[in-house]
C-alpha positions, 0 to 999 in steps of 0.5 A, a space after each residue: 224348813 230349807 234350812 232344817 233339810 240342808 241340816 239333816 243332809 250335812 249330818 247324814 253325809 258327815 257320819 258316811 264320812 266318818 265310818 269310812 274313815 275309821 274303816 281305813 285306819 283298821 286297814 292301815 293298823 292291822 298292815 302295821 301290826 306285821 310289820 312290827 313283828 320281833 325279829 328271829 328265826 323265820 318259821 317256813 313257811 312264812 306265810 303273809 297276810 295280805 289286806 282284802 280288798 272290799 268288794 260292793 256287789 251293786 244289787 238290783 235292790 236298793 237299800 230302803 232310805 227312811 223318808 223325811 217327813 215334813 211338816 206343812 202349816 194347816 193354816 196358809 199364812 199371807 205373804 207380806 213384803 219384808 220391806 214394808 213395815 218391818 218392826 225388826 228392821 236396822 235402818 242408819 237415817 237417825 245415826 246420819 243425822 245425828 252426824 251429819 249434827 255434829 259435822 254441822 256443830 264442827 263447821 259450826 264452830 271451825 267458821 267462827 274461829 276462822 272469821 272471829 277478827 273479820 266478823 268484830 272489824 264488820 261489827 265496829 264499822 256497823 257500830 260506828 254508822 249508828 253512832 255516826 247517825 245519832 250524832 248527826 240526828 242530834 245535830 239537827 235538832 239542836 239547829 232546828 231548836 236553835 231557829 225557834 221562835 216564843 213569839 211567832 209559836 203563839 201567835 201561829 196558835 192564836 191565829 189557829 184558834 180565832 181562825 173561822 171556819 167555813 162551812 160546806 153548805 149553805 141554806 141544803 146547798 153545797 157550794 163552792 168555798 168563794 161563794 160561801 164567802 161572799 154570802 156569809 159576809 153580805 149576810 154580815 154586813 145587812 146584820 149590821 145594818 140592823 144593828 145600826 137602825 136600831 141603835 139609831 132608834 132608840 137614841 132618837 127615841 130618847 132625845 124626843 120629847 112631847 110638846 104641850 098644849 
């Protein structure tokens, strides 16, 4: 609305200025026409028309002015902050992100070009360290294979197979290992005595011959 008012006032001012300029030009033309009369015997009396100055009369009643009608909205529009949720807003944030990506690529390319041979030397040293560690591991495996003995290996496996596993308990009681070993030895001795007595009895019965009456 303010813009429309400014345009109307500027147009009225331009119209008044143009009218005044047109009036002044007419006066200048009339004076020039007097100076451009043909030369000859002047006639008496000479009449010279001087330009009359226009005097503006001050009147108590000014000319009626046309009032400007400003249309007002019938409905009240809500006031909103133009900086918040503005769809028409143009931001350069995405352009800044793109520029940063391009600069990062450019700097990375320059860094790779500058550090090409330095990084190659570091890579070569790393490969040499790996190769030395691999060679040392191979030499350790070779030495271990030279120390290997098949007979001792088989004997260790047989000992593991023939090894007696001690129980954790003896007749429902949890006892130390050495006590369990003694009890097992005593039980085996008793069992061996029983076997020997049975064999002696069998021999005695086999050699016994009853007497005939």
